[in-house]
ZADO-453810 format. One record per residue: residue in three letters; chain; residue number from 1; x negated, y negated, z negated of N, C-alpha, C in turn. Coordinates in steps of 0.02 Angstrom, whole numbers, plus 50000, padded with zeros to 5 digits. Layout:
BEGIN
(pt ALA; A; NUM; (X; Y; Z); (X; Y; Z); (X; Y; Z)),
...
//
This chain:
BEGIN
(pt MET; A; 1; (52278; 52927; 56821); (52227; 52950; 56878); (52229; 52896; 56936)),
(pt LYS; A; 2; (52279; 52884; 56982); (52258; 52863; 57048); (52205; 52828; 57042)),
(pt SER; A; 3; (52190; 52786; 56998); (52073; 52772; 57015); (52067; 52815; 57023)),
(pt PHE; A; 4; (52076; 52878; 56982); (52014; 52906; 56940); (52026; 52959; 57045)),
(pt PHE; A; 5; (52084; 52980; 57080); (52078; 52993; 57143); (52086; 52919; 57212)),
(pt ALA; A; 6; (52067; 52876; 57199); (52054; 52825; 57252); (51962; 52845; 57220)),
(pt ALA; A; 7; (51925; 52846; 57172); (51853; 52855; 57161); (51826; 52894; 57216)),
(pt ALA; A; 8; (51857; 52971; 57200); (51844; 53045; 57223); (51866; 53034; 57293)),
(pt LEU; A; 9; (51915; 52995; 57340); (51927; 53025; 57380); (51857; 52957; 57384)),
(pt THR; A; 10; (51851; 52891; 57383); (51785; 52839; 57392); (51730; 52891; 57430)),
(pt GLY; A; 11; (51726; 52927; 57347); (51624; 52965; 57362); (51666; 53026; 57427)),
(pt LEU; A; 12; (51717; 53080; 57406); (51719; 53090; 57492); (51690; 53054; 57545)),
(pt MET; A; 13; (51710; 52994; 57569); (51694; 52971; 57630); (51617; 52968; 57626)),
(pt LEU; A; 14; (51583; 52944; 57574); (51515; 52915; 57551); (51484; 53004; 57601)),
(pt ILE; A; 15; (51496; 53055; 57567); (51471; 53130; 57584); (51474; 53142; 57670)),
(pt LEU; A; 16; (51535; 53072; 57692); (51515; 53108; 57782); (51492; 53050; 57810)),
(pt SER; A; 17; (51520; 52996; 57771); (51455; 52958; 57822); (51372; 52944; 57785)),
(pt GLY; A; 18; (51354; 52943; 57742); (51292; 52909; 57734); (51245; 52950; 57635)),
(pt PRO; A; 19; (51205; 52951; 57628); (51181; 52975; 57547); (51254; 53009; 57509)),
(pt ALA; A; 20; (51251; 53057; 57476); (51317; 53086; 57464); (51332; 53053; 57365)),
(pt LEU; A; 21; (51383; 53041; 57376); (51386; 53053; 57304); (51450; 53105; 57272)),
(pt ALA; A; 22; (51383; 53142; 57228); (51437; 53195; 57203); (51481; 53188; 57182)),
(pt VAL; A; 23; (51562; 53268; 57186); (51621; 53243; 57176); (51597; 53321; 57152)),
(pt ASP; A; 24; (51619; 53344; 57075); (51639; 53384; 57046); (51701; 53457; 57050)),
(pt LEU; A; 25; (51697; 53467; 57144); (51776; 53480; 57134); (51810; 53538; 57087)),
(pt ASP; A; 26; (51734; 53577; 57064); (51748; 53646; 57025); (51781; 53618; 56953)),
(pt ALA; A; 27; (51760; 53566; 56913); (51800; 53503; 56851); (51854; 53487; 56866)),
(pt LEU; A; 28; (51883; 53507; 56923); (51938; 53483; 56890); (51964; 53523; 56915)),
(pt THR; A; 29; (52040; 53502; 56852); (52097; 53596; 56849); (52149; 53564; 56919)),
(pt ASP; A; 30; (52170; 53637; 56932); (52204; 53640; 56965); (52233; 53604; 56995)),
(pt THR; A; 31; (52296; 53589; 56953); (52314; 53491; 56930); (52294; 53446; 56984)),
(pt GLU; A; 32; (52262; 53449; 56974); (52225; 53351; 57001); (52186; 53390; 57050)),
(pt ARG; A; 33; (52146; 53475; 57080); (52131; 53449; 57130); (52164; 53489; 57210)),
(pt ALA; A; 34; (52245; 53491; 57180); (52309; 53515; 57233); (52305; 53435; 57213)),
(pt ALA; A; 35; (52311; 53391; 57184); (52314; 53313; 57211); (52266; 53268; 57221)),
(pt PHE; A; 36; (52208; 53303; 57232); (52140; 53264; 57270); (52145; 53301; 57332)),
(pt ARG; A; 37; (52156; 53339; 57367); (52155; 53388; 57392); (52213; 53317; 57446)),
(pt ALA; A; 38; (52298; 53339; 57414); (52334; 53270; 57446); (52344; 53204; 57489)),
(pt GLU; A; 39; (52284; 53183; 57430); (52270; 53108; 57409); (52203; 53087; 57467)),
(pt VAL; A; 40; (52195; 53166; 57479); (52126; 53150; 57562); (52174; 53165; 57650)),
(pt ARG; A; 41; (52216; 53197; 57616); (52262; 53263; 57670); (52295; 53152; 57700)),
(pt ALA; A; 42; (52329; 53115; 57660); (52350; 53074; 57691); (52325; 53019; 57684)),
(pt TYR; A; 43; (52275; 53010; 57663); (52222; 52946; 57704); (52225; 52936; 57764)),
(pt LEU; A; 44; (52188; 53032; 57772); (52166; 53082; 57844); (52184; 53034; 57864)),
(pt LEU; A; 45; (52259; 53086; 57897); (52336; 53050; 57933); (52349; 52987; 57965)),
(pt ASP; A; 46; (52340; 52954; 57864); (52338; 52865; 57887); (52264; 52825; 57929)),
(pt ASN; A; 47; (52204; 52857; 57946); (52176; 52867; 57946); (52129; 52909; 58005)),
(pt PRO; A; 48; (52167; 52921; 57987); (52124; 52988; 58075); (52074; 52968; 58145)),
(pt GLU; A; 49; (52032; 52905; 58103); (51960; 52854; 58126); (51921; 52889; 58137)),
(pt VAL; A; 50; (51946; 52906; 58043); (51892; 52900; 57994); (51871; 52960; 57998)),
(pt LEU; A; 51; (51902; 53037; 58035); (51905; 53105; 58070); (51841; 53087; 58119)),
(pt MET; A; 52; (51871; 53043; 58160); (51824; 53028; 58226); (51758; 53016; 58200)),
(pt GLU; A; 53; (51747; 52965; 58153); (51711; 52949; 58143); (51643; 52976; 58101)),
(pt ALA; A; 54; (51660; 53001; 58043); (51616; 53086; 58038); (51587; 53134; 58114)),
(pt ILE; A; 55; (51639; 53128; 58159); (51619; 53202; 58178); (51576; 53170; 58217)),
(pt GLY; A; 56; (51570; 53087; 58239); (51507; 53070; 58256); (51464; 53063; 58226)),
(pt VAL; A; 57; (51450; 53051; 58172); (51392; 53030; 58112); (51385; 53129; 58149)),
(pt LEU; A; 58; (51387; 53157; 58132); (51372; 53238; 58121); (51339; 53257; 58215)),
(pt GLU; A; 59; (51356; 53228; 58243); (51357; 53236; 58298); (51263; 53196; 58342)),
(pt GLN; A; 60; (51274; 53159; 58287); (51186; 53102; 58281); (51137; 53134; 58245)),
(pt ARG; A; 61; (51156; 53155; 58200); (51111; 53219; 58157); (51077; 53261; 58182)),
(pt GLN; A; 62; (51161; 53295; 58226); (51127; 53381; 58247); (51096; 53353; 58308)),
(pt ALA; A; 63; (51097; 53287; 58341); (51058; 53285; 58401); (50965; 53268; 58376)),
(pt ALA; A; 64; (51001; 53237; 58332); (50933; 53208; 58316); (50883; 53226; 58303)),
(pt ALA; A; 65; (50917; 53303; 58234); (50869; 53332; 58242); (50859; 53425; 58299)),
(pt GLU; A; 66; (50872; 53412; 58334); (50857; 53449; 58377); (50806; 53428; 58444)),
(pt ALA; A; 67; (50835; 53367; 58437); (50753; 53329; 58495); (50714; 53344; 58460)),
(pt ALA; A; 68; (50684; 53304; 58405); (50632; 53346; 58330); (50640; 53418; 58351)),
(pt GLN; A; 69; (50662; 53451; 58348); (50627; 53530; 58351); (50598; 53534; 58471)),
(pt ASP; A; 70; (50626; 53490; 58483); (50627; 53501; 58555); (50535; 53465; 58560)),
(pt MET; A; 71; (50516; 53410; 58500); (50459; 53387; 58509); (50413; 53437; 58507)),
(pt ASP; A; 72; (50424; 53465; 58437); (50378; 53523; 58426); (50384; 53573; 58465)),
(pt LEU; A; 73; (50426; 53574; 58482); (50394; 53669; 58522); (50360; 53629; 58615)),
(pt VAL; A; 74; (50393; 53552; 58624); (50334; 53551; 58670); (50233; 53533; 58666)),
(pt ALA; A; 75; (50249; 53487; 58622); (50191; 53508; 58575); (50140; 53588; 58559)),
(pt ALA; A; 76; (50201; 53623; 58533); (50161; 53693; 58509); (50140; 53708; 58590)),
(pt ASN; A; 77; (50146; 53676; 58639); (50126; 53739; 58751); (50145; 53679; 58760)),
(pt ALA; A; 78; (50121; 53637; 58708); (50072; 53578; 58794); (50033; 53642; 58833)),
(pt GLU; A; 79; (49993; 53625; 58801); (49925; 53675; 58824); (49972; 53727; 58918)),
(pt ALA; A; 80; (49990; 53745; 58910); (50028; 53796; 58937); (50085; 53800; 58994)),
(pt LEU; A; 81; (50117; 53709; 58983); (50143; 53673; 59005); (50122; 53590; 59055)),
(pt PHE; A; 82; (50059; 53583; 59015); (50015; 53516; 59068); (49986; 53545; 59118)),
(pt ASN; A; 83; (49935; 53615; 59092); (49878; 53613; 59110); (49834; 53689; 59137)),
(pt SER; A; 84; (49916; 53712; 59152); (49893; 53748; 59161); (49912; 53769; 59263)),
(pt GLU; A; 85; (49834; 53836; 59262); (49796; 53838; 59372); (49840; 53848; 59355)),
(pt THR; A; 86; (49911; 53914; 59361); (49930; 53949; 59373); (50037; 53914; 59416)),
(pt SER; A; 87; (50015; 53847; 59386); (50079; 53809; 59438); (50029; 53732; 59463)),
(pt TRP; A; 88; (50082; 53737; 59527); (50059; 53709; 59583); (50082; 53609; 59542)),
(pt GLU; A; 89; (50042; 53566; 59551); (50041; 53499; 59533); (50063; 53446; 59583)),
(pt GLY; A; 90; (50080; 53402; 59591); (50104; 53323; 59633); (50089; 53291; 59611)),
(pt GLY; A; 91; (50128; 53224; 59633); (50152; 53164; 59591); (50028; 53121; 59620)),
(pt ASN; A; 92; (50072; 53104; 59575); (49979; 53062; 59553); (49958; 53088; 59492)),
(pt PRO; A; 93; (49863; 53116; 59511); (49869; 53167; 59482); (49825; 53145; 59408)),
(pt GLU; A; 94; (49813; 53065; 59402); (49801; 53021; 59372); (49828; 52996; 59333)),
(pt GLY; A; 95; (49922; 52998; 59332); (49966; 52947; 59285); (49954; 53008; 59237)),
(pt ASP; A; 96; (49990; 52916; 59200); (49998; 52924; 59126); (50053; 52954; 59108)),
(pt LEU; A; 97; (50084; 52992; 59144); (50143; 53032; 59121); (50149; 53090; 59142)),
(pt VAL; A; 98; (50165; 53143; 59086); (50185; 53204; 59145); (50252; 53240; 59162)),
(pt LEU; A; 99; (50276; 53246; 59184); (50343; 53281; 59242); (50349; 53354; 59256)),
(pt VAL; A; 100; (50396; 53393; 59229); (50374; 53474; 59211); (50440; 53482; 59234)),
(pt GLU; A; 101; (50483; 53556; 59286); (50517; 53544; 59322); (50519; 53644; 59312)),
(pt PHE; A; 102; (50570; 53670; 59291); (50585; 53768; 59275); (50672; 53732; 59336)),
(pt LEU; A; 103; (50663; 53767; 59371); (50679; 53781; 59460); (50671; 53862; 59470)),
(pt ASP; A; 104; (50740; 53848; 59504); (50783; 53913; 59559); (50796; 53880; 59610)),
(pt TYR; A; 105; (50768; 53941; 59632); (50777; 53870; 59756); (50839; 53893; 59756)),
(pt ARG; A; 106; (50897; 53953; 59716); (50931; 53943; 59752); (51003; 53921; 59687)),
(pt CYS; A; 107; (50976; 53861; 59633); (51003; 53847; 59578); (51035; 53757; 59579)),
(pt GLY; A; 108; (51127; 53764; 59600); (51127; 53704; 59629); (51106; 53652; 59594)),
(pt PHE; A; 109; (51091; 53645; 59536); (51091; 53571; 59544); (51005; 53556; 59535)),
(pt CYS; A; 110; (50985; 53625; 59549); (50911; 53610; 59577); (50894; 53580; 59618)),
(pt ARG; A; 111; (50934; 53611; 59670); (50958; 53561; 59736); (50960; 53484; 59737)),
(pt ARG; A; 112; (51027; 53479; 59699); (51053; 53401; 59675); (50971; 53382; 59643)),
(pt ALA; A; 113; (50937; 53387; 59643); (50871; 53367; 59565); (50834; 53354; 59614)),
(pt PHE; A; 114; (50817; 53384; 59677); (50760; 53379; 59713); (50749; 53328; 59731)),
(pt PRO; A; 115; (50800; 53274; 59784); (50800; 53191; 59795); (50784; 53171; 59751)),
(pt GLU; A; 116; (50804; 53188; 59699); (50803; 53138; 59648); (50779; 53149; 59584)),
(pt VAL; A; 117; (50722; 53201; 59596); (50641; 53199; 59583); (50609; 53196; 59601)),
(pt GLU; A; 118; (50605; 53161; 59694); (50576; 53161; 59749); (50562; 53074; 59735)),
(pt ARG; A; 119; (50612; 53037; 59700); (50649; 52937; 59715); (50607; 52945; 59649)),
(pt LEU; A; 120; (50593; 52972; 59627); (50585; 52947; 59567); (50493; 52954; 59565)),
(pt LEU; A; 121; (50463; 53021; 59578); (50392; 52992; 59632); (50377; 52933; 59654)),
(pt GLU; A; 122; (50386; 52939; 59715); (50380; 52912; 59730); (50399; 52783; 59737)),
(pt SER; A; 123; (50440; 52791; 59701); (50457; 52733; 59676); (50429; 52710; 59602)),
(pt ASP; A; 124; (50423; 52794; 59574); (50359; 52752; 59512); (50279; 52751; 59495)),
(pt GLY; A; 125; (50271; 52817; 59540); (50195; 52813; 59566); (50158; 52813; 59522)),
(pt ASN; A; 126; (50175; 52854; 59466); (50131; 52835; 59395); (50126; 52904; 59344)),
(pt ILE; A; 127; (50176; 52946; 59414); (50197; 53044; 59398); (50130; 53079; 59400)),
(pt ARG; A; 128; (50123; 53129; 59359); (50105; 53184; 59375); (50159; 53245; 59394)),
(pt PHE; A; 129; (50202; 53260; 59414); (50204; 53325; 59454); (50189; 53411; 59395)),
(pt VAL; A; 130; (50228; 53448; 59398); (50207; 53501; 59390); (50270; 53547; 59364)),
(pt ILE; A; 131; (50268; 53621; 59427); (50315; 53653; 59428); (50326; 53709; 59426)),
(pt LYS; A; 132; (50367; 53738; 59382); (50365; 53804; 59362); (50402; 53833; 59392)),
(pt GLU; A; 133; (50380; 53900; 59439); (50452; 53950; 59455); (50473; 53950; 59406)),
(pt PHE; A; 134; (50528; 54008; 59398); (50577; 53990; 59365); (50628; 54022; 59402)),
(pt PRO; A; 135; (50638; 54057; 59451); (50717; 54113; 59448); (50747; 54156; 59422)),
(pt ILE; A; 136; (50788; 54145; 59393); (50812; 54164; 59332); (50926; 54200; 59373)),
(pt LEU; A; 137; (50918; 54210; 59455); (51020; 54201; 59466); (51003; 54251; 59519)),
(pt GLY; A; 138; (50922; 54317; 59506); (50978; 54362; 59534); (50879; 54373; 59596)),
(pt GLU; A; 139; (50889; 54412; 59615); (50830; 54465; 59652); (50822; 54410; 59712)),
(pt GLN; A; 140; (50874; 54360; 59777); (50868; 54325; 59815); (50829; 54265; 59786)),
(pt SER; A; 141; (50819; 54253; 59722); (50759; 54178; 59665); (50742; 54230; 59642)),
(pt THR; A; 142; (50717; 54273; 59644); (50629; 54322; 59636); (50598; 54331; 59685)),
(pt LEU; A; 143; (50623; 54345; 59740); (50622; 54357; 59833); (50593; 54263; 59850)),
(pt ALA; A; 144; (50628; 54244; 59829); (50601; 54164; 59826); (50544; 54114; 59816)),
(pt SER; A; 145; (50545; 54146; 59728); (50494; 54096; 59695); (50427; 54170; 59689)),
(pt ARG; A; 146; (50419; 54217; 59743); (50349; 54268; 59756); (50350; 54234; 59811)),
(pt PHE; A; 147; (50368; 54224; 59878); (50382; 54198; 59940); (50334; 54140; 59943)),
(pt ALA; A; 148; (50371; 54090; 59875); (50329; 54000; 59887); (50255; 54031; 59870)),
(pt LEU; A; 149; (50224; 54073; 59807); (50210; 54078; 59751); (50136; 54110; 59786)),
(pt SER; A; 150; (50190; 54184; 59832); (50137; 54180; 59894); (50098; 54122; 59947)),
(pt THR; A; 151; (50132; 54099; 59995); (50137; 54037; 60009); (50047; 53981; 59995)),
(pt ARG; A; 152; (50089; 53975; 59934); (50026; 53927; 59886); (49966; 53974; 59900)),
(pt ILE; A; 153; (49970; 54048; 59876); (49878; 54078; 59876); (49843; 54083; 59924)),
(pt ILE; A; 154; (49889; 54122; 59982); (49894; 54101; 60061); (49837; 54051; 60107)),
(pt GLU; A; 155; (49881; 54007; 60089); (49900; 53920; 60133); (49899; 53899; 60099)),
(pt GLY; A; 156; (49868; 53868; 60039); (49859; 53816; 59988); (49900; 53789; 59971)),
(pt ASP; A; 157; (49878; 53734; 59938); (49943; 53702; 59897); (50021; 53661; 59947)),
(pt ALA; A; 158; (49950; 53610; 59968); (49989; 53553; 60057); (50052; 53640; 60050)),
(pt ALA; A; 159; (50011; 53652; 60085); (50072; 53709; 60119); (50128; 53700; 60047)),
(pt TYR; A; 160; (50097; 53761; 59993); (50145; 53777; 59962); (50230; 53700; 59949)),
(pt LYS; A; 161; (50170; 53660; 59953); (50211; 53596; 59941); (50298; 53582; 59992)),
(pt ASP; A; 162; (50265; 53585; 60070); (50298; 53622; 60118); (50352; 53633; 60132)),
(pt LEU; A; 163; (50339; 53694; 60098); (50363; 53772; 60117); (50428; 53750; 60064)),
(pt HIS; A; 164; (50413; 53724; 59993); (50456; 53724; 59929); (50525; 53662; 59970)),
(pt ASP; A; 165; (50478; 53587; 60002); (50520; 53556; 60012); (50562; 53580; 60064)),
(pt ALA; A; 166; (50547; 53650; 60125); (50589; 53681; 60120); (50650; 53717; 60111)),
(pt MET; A; 167; (50634; 53762; 60072); (50679; 53812; 60020); (50720; 53768; 59984)),
(pt MET; A; 168; (50703; 53673; 59975); (50754; 53688; 59921); (50847; 53610; 59962)),
(pt VAL; A; 169; (50810; 53620; 60041); (50885; 53593; 60078); (50906; 53654; 60113)),
(pt MET; A; 170; (50874; 53708; 60106); (50900; 53758; 60149); (50963; 53777; 60132)),
(pt ARG; A; 171; (50979; 53785; 60203); (51058; 53806; 60208); (51066; 53897; 60249)),
(pt ALA; A; 172; (51033; 53924; 60238); (51016; 53981; 60238); (51044; 54033; 60200)),
(pt GLU; A; 173; (51062; 54098; 60167); (51040; 54156; 60129); (50959; 54150; 60106)),
(pt VAL; A; 174; (50956; 54164; 60035); (50889; 54171; 60067); (50867; 54235; 60056)),
(pt SER; A; 175; (50847; 54273; 60130); (50839; 54341; 60139); (50764; 54349; 60181)),
(pt GLU; A; 176; (50734; 54408; 60183); (50644; 54373; 60200); (50645; 54354; 60248)),
(pt GLU; A; 177; (50703; 54368; 60287); (50673; 54353; 60372); (50717; 54289; 60388)),
(pt SER; A; 178; (50744; 54234; 60320); (50754; 54186; 60317); (50678; 54156; 60315)),
(pt LEU; A; 179; (50677; 54193; 60259); (50586; 54125; 60235); (50566; 54129; 60288)),
(pt SER; A; 180; (50495; 54194; 60326); (50487; 54228; 60342); (50456; 54137; 60414)),
(pt ARG; A; 181; (50575; 54158; 60447); (50583; 54094; 60504); (50550; 54017; 60458)),
(pt ILE; A; 182; (50572; 53999; 60411); (50524; 53952; 60374); (50470; 53919; 60378)),
(pt ALA; A; 183; (50422; 53979; 60352); (50355; 53965; 60338); (50344; 53959; 60409)),
(pt THR; A; 184; (50379; 54017; 60462); (50345; 54016; 60543); (50335; 53936; 60587)),
(pt GLU; A; 185; (50388; 53889; 60556); (50448; 53834; 60601); (50381; 53788; 60569)),
(pt LEU; A; 186; (50335; 53799; 60505); (50270; 53773; 60455); (50216; 53760; 60494)),
(pt GLY; A; 187; (50217; 53839; 60523); (50130; 53837; 60556); (50116; 53896; 60510)),
(pt PHE; A; 188; (50102; 53939; 60432); (50066; 53945; 60450); (50125; 54004; 60426)),
(pt ASP; A; 189; (50064; 54069; 60427); (50072; 54165; 60430); (50100; 54222; 60399)),
(pt ALA; A; 190; (50171; 54193; 60392); (50249; 54208; 60383); (50223; 54299; 60338)),
(pt GLU; A; 191; (50194; 54306; 60428); (50204; 54400; 60382); (50138; 54399; 60348)),
(pt ALA; A; 192; (50103; 54366; 60358); (50026; 54372; 60299); (50060; 54350; 60203)),
(pt ILE; A; 193; (50118; 54317; 60220); (50132; 54297; 60147); (50169; 54343; 60138)),
(pt LEU; A; 194; (50195; 54397; 60161); (50287; 54425; 60156); (50255; 54497; 60121)),
(pt ALA; A; 195; (50171; 54492; 60169); (50106; 54560; 60135); (50082; 54538; 60093)),
(pt GLY; A; 196; (50102; 54491; 60061); (50069; 54424; 59971); (50107; 54440; 59916)),
(pt ILE; A; 197; (50156; 54456; 59901); (50186; 54438; 59879); (50225; 54483; 59806)),
(pt ASP; A; 198; (50200; 54524; 59830); (50198; 54589; 59760); (50100; 54611; 59756)),
(pt VAL; A; 199; (50106; 54577; 59737); (50016; 54538; 59714); (50041; 54549; 59619)),
(pt PRO; A; 200; (49982; 54564; 59592); (49990; 54548; 59504); (49975; 54483; 59493)),
(pt GLU; A; 201; (49924; 54452; 59586); (49910; 54370; 59529); (49997; 54351; 59521)),
(pt ILE; A; 202; (50043; 54364; 59538); (50128; 54308; 59544); (50157; 54365; 59524)),
(pt ASP; A; 203; (50136; 54429; 59489); (50169; 54432; 59420); (50153; 54415; 59355)),
(pt ARG; A; 204; (50093; 54393; 59362); (50091; 54356; 59285); (50113; 54278; 59310)),
(pt VAL; A; 205; (50098; 54262; 59343); (50138; 54193; 59380); (50197; 54184; 59307)),
(pt LEU; A; 206; (50251; 54238; 59383); (50314; 54221; 59340); (50323; 54250; 59267)),
(pt GLU; A; 207; (50289; 54305; 59247); (50299; 54325; 59181); (50275; 54250; 59132)),
(pt GLU; A; 208; (50223; 54216; 59125); (50191; 54180; 59093); (50267; 54125; 59099)),
(pt ASN; A; 209; (50296; 54120; 59144); (50325; 54051; 59161); (50371; 54084; 59108)),
(pt TYR; A; 210; (50431; 54126; 59130); (50419; 54179; 59098); (50428; 54178; 58997)),
(pt ALA; A; 211; (50422; 54206; 58997); (50379; 54189; 58906); (50368; 54129; 58868)),
(pt LEU; A; 212; (50347; 54062; 58923); (50352; 53998; 58892); (50437; 53953; 58929)),
(pt ALA; A; 213; (50468; 53979; 58964); (50520; 53949; 58928); (50581; 53996; 58894)),
(pt GLN; A; 214; (50546; 54046; 58857); (50605; 54069; 58799); (50582; 54045; 58748)),
(pt ARG; A; 215; (50480; 54034; 58735); (50490; 53996; 58661); (50493; 53917; 58683)),
(pt LEU; A; 216; (50527; 53880; 58744); (50542; 53810; 58734); (50631; 53846; 58721)),
(pt GLN; A; 217; (50664; 53871; 58716); (50706; 53904; 58725); (50760; 53855; 58760)),
(pt ILE; A; 218; (50730; 53865; 58841); (50741; 53891; 58912); (50800; 53907; 58949)),
(pt SER; A; 219; (50842; 53903; 58949); (50898; 53973; 58966); (50898; 53959; 59058)),
(pt GLY; A; 220; (50900; 53901; 59079); (50947; 53855; 59130); (50931; 53842; 59138)),
(pt THR; A; 221; (50935; 53809; 59231); (50884; 53805; 59289); (50926; 53723; 59308)),
(pt PRO; A; 222; (50934; 53654; 59309); (50832; 53634; 59260); (50797; 53596; 59236)),
(pt SER; A; 223; (50773; 53634; 59208); (50766; 53596; 59164); (50697; 53569; 59164)),
(pt PHE; A; 224; (50685; 53504; 59142); (50652; 53437; 59118); (50600; 53446; 59030)),
(pt VAL; A; 225; (50542; 53456; 59053); (50498; 53406; 59012); (50472; 53371; 59035)),
(pt MET; A; 226; (50479; 53289; 59004); (50452; 53228; 59009); (50395; 53200; 58983)),
(pt GLY; A; 227; (50348; 53203; 58959); (50327; 53163; 58896); (50318; 53212; 58845)),
(pt ASP; A; 228; (50351; 53217; 58782); (50369; 53250; 58709); (50438; 53264; 58736)),
(pt GLN; A; 229; (50478; 53252; 58784); (50559; 53287; 58766); (50560; 53317; 58802)),
(pt LEU; A; 230; (50597; 53369; 58798); (50643; 53419; 58822); (50731; 53400; 58860)),
(pt LEU; A; 231; (50703; 53424; 58929); (50792; 53376; 58940); (50842; 53488; 58997)),
(pt ARG; A; 232; (50869; 53498; 58949); (50909; 53544; 59002); (50988; 53522; 59031)),
(pt GLY; A; 233; (50950; 53546; 59125); (51012; 53496; 59138); (50971; 53470; 59198)),
(pt TYR; A; 234; (51016; 53410; 59267); (51013; 53366; 59310); (51020; 53313; 59268)),
(pt LEU; A; 235; (50952; 53287; 59328); (50976; 53216; 59259); (50977; 53196; 59342)),
(pt PRO; A; 236; (51014; 53128; 59335); (51009; 53051; 59409); (50943; 53023; 59416)),
(pt TYR; A; 237; (50943; 52995; 59458); (50851; 52961; 59460); (50829; 52900; 59382)),
(pt GLU; A; 238; (50917; 52847; 59423); (50918; 52798; 59367); (50916; 52844; 59306)),
(pt ALA; A; 239; (50924; 52890; 59257); (50917; 52916; 59193); (50852; 52949; 59181)),
(pt MET; A; 240; (50810; 52988; 59223); (50730; 53006; 59228); (50725; 52936; 59215)),
(pt ALA; A; 241; (50732; 52870; 59283); (50666; 52817; 59264); (50693; 52801; 59198)),
(pt GLU; A; 242; (50779; 52789; 59195); (50764; 52733; 59087); (50724; 52788; 59043)),
(pt LEU; A; 243; (50732; 52833; 59071); (50695; 52888; 59045); (50638; 52905; 59037)),
(pt ALA; A; 244; (50582; 52865; 59076); (50483; 52890; 59042); (50511; 52826; 59072)),
(pt GLU; A; 245; (50551; 52728; 59072); (50497; 52684; 59031); (50539; 52709; 58920)),
(pt GLN; A; 246; (50554; 52742; 58939); (50586; 52769; 58833); (50536; 52789; 58834)),
(pt VAL; A; 247; (50505; 52854; 58878); (50457; 52885; 58812); (50368; 52853; 58850)),
(pt ARG; A; 248; (50351; 52830; 58880); (50328; 52786; 58926); (50301; 52732; 58807)),
(pt ALA; A; 249; (50341; 52697; 58826); (50342; 52634; 58732); (50325; 52688; 58691)),
(pt GLU; A; 250; (50385; 52718; 58686); (50382; 52755; 58625); (50335; 52823; 58628)),
(pt ALA; A; 251; (50267; 52804; 58653); (50200; 52847; 58676); (50138; 52795; 58670)),
(pt ASN; A; 252; (50167; 52723; 58686); (50116; 52668; 58649); (50126; 52625; 58570)),
//
C-alpha cells in the first residue's frame, strides 16, 4: 500500500510541475482516497517549498498566456495604435520601434513616467512616439485633454508638444484659468484654444481612444504599447530601455 501512495504522490507532483501523469481519484476506495489525501498533506507539510514551486509554475504559465493574448490584441489593433492621424507623433519618425502611451494629465504615475519616457526617446534615438489622450480621472482630466487637443488643432503639432510637456509638470489644479495661463505663457492664443475644446473633431478623437483602450483591455494610466508588447502601468527608464532591446531582438 505504501508504494501505491508513493506512486500516486509522484503523479500529483508531475501534475503540478509538468505534463500530467493521470491519477484517477474516482477509482480509489474511500479508505484509499483518505489515505492518499493524508499522504499528500503530510508530504506538503514536510516540504512546503513544493507549494511555492507549483504556484510559481502556475504564475509563469498564466503570465505567458496573458502576454500571448496581449500580443494578439496589439496585432488586431495595430492600425489604430500606430497609424492614426488623430494622435500626435514625436521621437524619430523613421524609428525602427514604436512606443504608444495612453495617458491622463492628472495621473501621478503618468507624471512620474514623463521624464523617463523623454530620457528613453533621447538616449535611444530610434523610437517613434505616439500619444493617446485617455482622460479617465474625472472632469479635470477631460478638460486637460480637450485643451491639449484643441491646441494641436489651432496651433499645430509643435505647440501641442510644448503644452503637453508643460501640463505634465504643472503644479496648479487643472482649470480653464490655469490651462489658459500656461498657453499664454507659451505664446499661444488661449482664448481661441478654449473656445475650441468642444468641437466634434475632439469628441471623435477621445471616443476612438476610449474604444481602442477597451479593445486592448486597458483601464488605467499610464499604459504603453512597445512594438508588440502591451505594458500596463509605470516602468522606469532602465526597464523600458531593456524592453526596447528585447523587442528588437525578438523581431530580428
